[in-house]
C-alpha positions as CSV (number, residue, x, y, z in Angstrom):
1,M,-40.6,-12.6,-9.4
2,R,-39.1,-12.8,-5.9
3,L,-41.7,-12.3,-3.3
4,L,-42.1,-11.4,0.4
5,F,-45.6,-12.6,1.4
6,A,-47.2,-10.6,4.3
7,G,-50.1,-12.1,6.1
8,T,-51.2,-13.4,9.3
9,P,-54.6,-15.1,9.8
10,A,-56.3,-18.2,8.2
11,P,-57.9,-16.1,5.3
12,A,-54.4,-15.3,4.1
13,L,-53.6,-19.0,3.6
14,P,-55.3,-19.6,0.2
15,S,-53.2,-16.7,-1.2
16,L,-50.0,-18.2,0.3
17,E,-50.8,-21.6,-1.2
18,A,-51.6,-20.1,-4.6
19,L,-48.3,-18.1,-4.7
20,L,-46.3,-21.3,-3.6
21,A,-47.9,-23.1,-6.5
22,S,-47.3,-20.3,-9.1
23,D,-44.2,-19.4,-11.1
24,H,-43.2,-16.8,-8.5
25,E,-40.7,-17.5,-5.7
26,V,-41.8,-16.8,-2.1
27,V,-38.5,-16.2,-0.4
28,A,-39.8,-15.2,3.0
29,V,-42.9,-14.5,4.9
30,L,-43.8,-11.5,7.1
31,T,-46.3,-12.2,9.8
32,R,-47.3,-10.9,13.3
33,P,-45.4,-12.1,16.3
34,D,-46.3,-15.3,18.1
35,A,-49.0,-14.5,20.6
36,R,-50.9,-16.0,23.6
37,S,-54.4,-17.3,22.7
38,G,-57.1,-19.6,23.9
39,R,-58.2,-20.6,27.5
40,G,-54.7,-21.8,28.4
41,R,-53.0,-18.8,27.1
42,K,-50.5,-20.7,25.2
43,V,-48.1,-19.0,22.9
44,S,-49.1,-19.9,19.3
45,R,-47.8,-19.0,15.8
46,S,-50.0,-17.4,13.2
47,P,-51.5,-19.7,10.6
48,V,-49.3,-18.1,8.0
49,A,-46.2,-18.6,10.1
50,E,-47.2,-22.4,10.5
51,R,-47.6,-22.8,6.8
52,A,-44.2,-21.2,6.1
53,D,-42.5,-23.4,8.7
54,V,-43.9,-26.5,6.9
55,A,-42.8,-25.1,3.5
56,G,-39.3,-24.3,4.9
57,I,-39.7,-20.6,4.2
58,P,-37.9,-18.0,6.4
59,V,-40.4,-16.2,8.8
60,L,-40.0,-12.6,9.8
61,Q,-41.9,-11.4,12.9
62,P,-40.9,-8.0,13.9
63,R,-43.0,-6.2,16.6
64,S,-43.3,-3.4,14.1
65,P,-42.3,-3.2,10.3
66,R,-40.6,0.1,11.2
67,E,-37.8,-1.7,13.1
68,P,-34.5,-0.9,11.5
69,E,-33.6,-4.6,11.7
70,F,-36.6,-5.7,9.6
71,L,-35.9,-2.9,7.0
72,Q,-32.4,-4.3,6.6
73,Q,-33.7,-7.8,6.3
74,L,-36.2,-6.6,3.7
75,A,-33.4,-4.8,1.7
76,D,-31.1,-7.9,1.9
77,L,-33.9,-10.1,0.4
78,A,-34.0,-8.0,-2.7
79,V,-37.6,-8.9,-3.4
80,D,-39.4,-7.7,-6.6
81,C,-42.8,-7.3,-4.8
82,A,-44.4,-7.9,-1.6
83,P,-48.1,-9.3,-1.8
84,V,-50.1,-8.6,1.4
85,V,-53.2,-10.4,2.7
86,A,-54.5,-9.3,6.1
87,Y,-51.0,-8.7,7.6
88,G,-52.4,-6.7,10.5
89,A,-49.9,-3.8,10.8
90,L,-49.2,-0.6,9.0
91,V,-46.3,-0.7,6.6
92,P,-44.1,2.5,6.7
93,Q,-43.0,4.3,3.7
94,A,-39.4,3.2,4.2
95,A,-40.5,-0.5,3.6
96,L,-43.0,0.3,0.9
97,D,-40.1,1.8,-1.1
98,L,-37.9,-1.2,-1.1
99,P,-39.5,-3.8,-3.4
100,R,-39.1,-2.8,-7.1
101,H,-42.8,-3.3,-7.8
102,G,-44.0,-2.2,-4.3
103,W,-46.5,-3.9,-2.1
104,V,-49.7,-5.4,-3.6
105,N,-52.6,-5.7,-1.2
106,L,-55.5,-8.1,-1.6
107,H,-58.4,-6.4,0.1
108,F,-61.9,-8.0,0.6
109,S,-64.1,-5.3,-0.9
110,L,-64.7,-3.4,-4.0
111,L,-62.6,-0.3,-3.3
112,P,-63.3,2.5,-2.4
113,A,-66.1,0.8,-0.5
114,W,-65.3,-0.5,2.9
115,R,-61.7,0.7,3.4
116,G,-60.4,-0.7,6.8
117,A,-59.9,-3.8,8.9
118,A,-63.4,-5.4,8.7
119,P,-64.7,-5.0,5.1
120,V,-66.6,-8.2,5.1
121,Q,-68.3,-7.7,8.4
122,H,-69.4,-4.2,7.5
123,A,-70.7,-5.2,4.0
124,I,-73.1,-7.8,5.7
125,M,-74.2,-5.5,8.5
126,A,-75.0,-2.7,6.0
127,G,-77.1,-5.1,3.9
128,D,-75.0,-5.0,0.8
129,E,-76.1,-7.6,-1.9
130,V,-72.8,-7.6,-3.7
131,T,-69.2,-7.2,-2.6
132,G,-65.9,-8.5,-3.9
133,A,-62.1,-8.2,-3.6
134,S,-59.5,-5.8,-5.0
135,T,-55.8,-5.9,-5.5
136,F,-54.2,-2.4,-5.1
137,L,-50.8,-0.8,-4.7
138,L,-50.2,-0.3,-1.0
139,E,-49.4,3.3,0.0
140,A,-49.3,5.3,3.3
141,G,-53.1,6.1,3.3
142,L,-55.7,3.6,4.6
143,D,-56.5,1.4,1.5
144,T,-56.3,4.4,-0.7
145,G,-53.8,3.1,-3.3
146,P,-54.5,2.6,-7.0
147,V,-56.3,-0.6,-8.0
148,F,-54.9,-3.4,-10.3
149,G,-58.0,-5.6,-10.5
150,T,-61.3,-6.6,-8.9
151,L,-63.8,-9.5,-8.7
152,T,-67.3,-9.5,-7.5
153,E,-69.1,-11.9,-5.1
154,A,-72.9,-12.0,-4.3
155,I,-73.8,-11.9,-0.6
156,G,-76.3,-14.6,0.1
157,P,-79.3,-13.8,2.4
158,R,-78.0,-16.2,5.1
159,D,-74.3,-15.6,4.7
160,T,-72.3,-15.0,7.8
161,A,-69.1,-12.9,7.8
162,G,-67.2,-16.3,8.1
163,D,-69.0,-17.8,5.1
164,L,-68.3,-14.8,2.8
165,L,-64.7,-14.4,3.9
166,D,-64.0,-18.0,3.1
167,R,-65.3,-17.5,-0.4
168,L,-63.5,-14.3,-1.0
169,A,-60.1,-15.7,0.4
170,R,-60.3,-18.5,-2.2
171,S,-61.4,-16.4,-5.1
172,G,-59.1,-13.5,-4.2
173,A,-56.0,-15.9,-4.2
174,G,-56.6,-16.2,-7.9
175,L,-56.9,-12.6,-8.4
176,L,-53.7,-11.9,-6.5
177,V,-51.7,-14.4,-8.5
178,A,-53.2,-13.0,-11.8
179,T,-52.2,-9.4,-10.7
180,L,-48.7,-10.5,-9.9
181,D,-48.5,-12.3,-13.2
182,G,-49.6,-9.1,-15.0
183,I,-47.0,-7.0,-13.1
184,A,-44.2,-9.4,-14.0
185,A,-45.3,-9.3,-17.7
186,G,-45.7,-5.6,-17.7
187,V,-49.3,-5.7,-18.9
188,V,-51.2,-4.3,-15.8
189,E,-51.1,-0.8,-14.5
190,P,-53.0,0.4,-11.4
191,R,-55.8,2.9,-11.7
192,P,-56.7,5.6,-9.1
193,Q,-59.7,4.8,-7.0
194,P,-62.9,6.8,-7.7
195,A,-63.4,9.7,-5.5
196,D,-67.1,8.8,-4.8
197,G,-68.4,5.8,-3.0
198,I,-65.9,5.8,-0.2
199,S,-67.0,4.0,3.0
200,L,-65.0,2.9,6.1
201,A,-64.9,-0.5,7.8
202,P,-63.2,-0.1,11.2
203,K,-62.3,-3.1,13.3
204,V,-65.5,-4.6,15.0
205,E,-64.9,-4.9,18.7
206,A,-66.8,-7.1,21.1
207,A,-68.9,-4.1,22.4
208,D,-70.0,-3.5,18.8
209,A,-71.4,-7.1,18.7
210,R,-73.9,-6.6,21.5
211,V,-77.4,-6.9,20.0
212,D,-79.8,-4.0,20.3
213,W,-83.3,-5.6,20.4
214,A,-84.9,-2.2,19.7
215,L,-83.6,-2.4,16.0
216,P,-85.9,-3.9,13.3
217,A,-85.6,-7.6,12.9
218,H,-83.8,-7.5,9.5
219,V,-81.2,-5.2,10.9
220,V,-80.6,-7.5,14.0
221,D,-80.3,-10.4,11.5
222,R,-77.7,-8.6,9.5
223,R,-75.7,-7.5,12.5
224,V,-75.7,-10.9,14.0
225,R,-74.5,-12.5,10.7
226,G,-72.0,-9.7,10.3
227,V,-70.2,-10.6,13.5
228,T,-70.3,-14.4,13.1
229,P,-68.0,-16.0,14.0
230,A,-65.9,-13.1,15.3
231,P,-66.2,-11.3,17.6
232,G,-69.6,-13.1,18.0
233,A,-73.0,-11.5,18.7
234,W,-74.2,-11.5,22.3
235,T,-76.8,-10.2,24.7
236,T,-77.4,-10.5,28.3
237,W,-79.8,-12.9,30.3
238,R,-80.3,-12.4,33.9
239,G,-77.2,-10.4,34.3
240,E,-74.9,-12.7,32.4
241,R,-73.6,-12.8,28.9
242,L,-75.3,-15.0,26.4
243,R,-73.7,-15.5,23.0
244,L,-75.8,-15.9,19.9
245,G,-75.6,-17.8,16.7
246,P,-77.4,-16.4,13.6
247,V,-81.1,-15.6,14.0
248,S,-83.9,-15.9,11.5
249,P,-86.4,-12.9,11.0
250,L,-90.0,-14.1,10.9
251,P,-92.3,-11.8,8.9
252,G,-95.7,-12.4,10.0
253,G,-94.6,-14.6,12.9
254,P,-94.8,-14.1,16.6
255,S,-93.9,-10.5,17.6
256,P,-93.1,-10.1,21.3
257,A,-91.9,-6.8,22.6
258,A,-88.3,-5.9,22.0
259,G,-86.1,-8.3,23.8
260,E,-88.9,-10.3,25.2
261,V,-88.4,-14.2,25.0
262,L,-91.3,-16.3,23.9
263,V,-91.2,-20.1,23.9
264,D,-93.8,-21.7,21.7
265,S,-94.0,-25.3,20.4
266,G,-90.4,-25.9,21.2
267,K,-89.2,-22.7,19.4
268,V,-87.6,-19.7,21.0
269,Y,-88.6,-16.3,19.6
270,V,-87.3,-12.9,20.6
271,G,-89.0,-9.6,19.9
272,T,-87.2,-6.6,18.1
273,G,-88.2,-3.1,17.3
274,S,-90.1,-4.4,14.4
275,G,-91.2,-8.1,14.2
276,G,-89.7,-11.1,15.9
277,V,-86.7,-13.4,15.3
278,L,-86.1,-17.1,15.9
279,L,-83.1,-18.1,18.0
280,D,-81.0,-21.1,16.7
281,L,-77.9,-21.6,18.8
282,V,-77.0,-19.9,22.0
283,Q,-74.0,-20.1,24.4
284,P,-74.5,-19.4,28.0
285,A,-71.4,-18.0,29.9
286,G,-68.8,-20.7,30.5
287,K,-70.6,-23.3,28.4
288,R,-70.7,-24.6,24.8
289,M,-73.1,-23.6,22.1
290,I,-76.5,-25.4,22.4
291,P,-79.9,-25.3,20.6
292,A,-82.0,-22.4,21.8
293,A,-84.7,-24.8,22.7
294,D,-82.4,-26.7,25.1
295,W,-81.3,-23.5,26.7
296,A,-84.9,-22.4,27.2
297,R,-85.9,-25.6,28.9
298,G,-83.3,-24.9,31.5
299,A,-83.7,-21.2,31.8
300,R,-87.5,-21.3,32.0
301,P,-88.2,-17.7,30.7
302,A,-91.0,-16.1,32.7
303,P,-93.8,-14.3,30.7
304,G,-92.5,-10.9,29.6
305,E,-88.9,-11.6,30.6
306,R,-86.4,-10.1,28.2
307,L,-82.9,-10.4,26.8
308,G,-80.6,-7.4,27.0
309,G,-81.2,-6.2,30.5
310,E,-78.4,-5.3,32.8
C-alpha cells in the first residue's frame, strides 16, 4: 500500500523503520513543525523528520492538519492508508476521510485503558502490572476507534516510563506492520472497543511531576518512575528545585518524617507518608545529575530538615 506516515518523537522511529523495510511504500511523512529546543533554543527538526530526510522522503509539516494546503497535498498523494505513531495533533475528519483505508494509530496501551497522550506514564503511576499496545482505526474521538490488534507487555518493578516506552515502541512496530499487512490482504477487521474499562491518560505536566512526600513510599516510587525521564520528578530544597532520579522504597528501613532527609552510612533517605525511600541520583538547579551522597556532602542537611518546602 501507499502510505503517509504520521509521527514526531523518537518512539515513532521504530515504526517508521519497520515500514521502510516492509512491502509497503512510505510516500511521505507528516510531522510537527520544526521547533526551538534545548538551552540554546536552536531550531530543530523532529526525529521523524530527520529520518525522513535521510531516506529522501517528502516531509509535510503543517501548523495544523486542518490547513487547506495540507488537505490538498494529502489528496494529491492518493495514499491507501496513513499509519500514525505519536504525531501530536488532532487529525480532522476531512483528513481522516481521504485515505482509502483510513488512518491506523499505534497506541501504547491496551485500549480502552489509558486513552490519551501519556498512556505509559499513567500505567506506571497507577501501579499496573501489565500494559501493551493497540492498533486502531483513528476517528474523531480521543482514542475511541475500533481495534485491529493488540500485544501485551509486563511492567517491571523498576521500569521507568522511558524503559517501558522503548520496549513498546519496538514491539509495537511489528504490530503496526502486521496490521497494515492484514488490511492490504483483506483479512483483518477492526472491532469496537469494550464499553467497560475506560481510563484516561492526559499529558503529564511539570507541575504534576512534583513529589508529594506525604504519599506512601510505594506511591512515591511509582510516580517518580512514571515521570522519568520526562517531564522529570522534582522537589524543592532550601527554596530551589531539585530534580530526582528513581527512588527505592525501603520496607523496614529508616523511616524519617515525610520529606525529612536522613544521611546514614553514605546513603540518603527521605521520609514519606508511610516508610522511607532511598535517593539515587539528584540534579540541583543549574547543575548535572549527581549521586545523592555527593549532593548530601555539599548540602549538609541539618537534623529534621525536609525536602518539599517552599
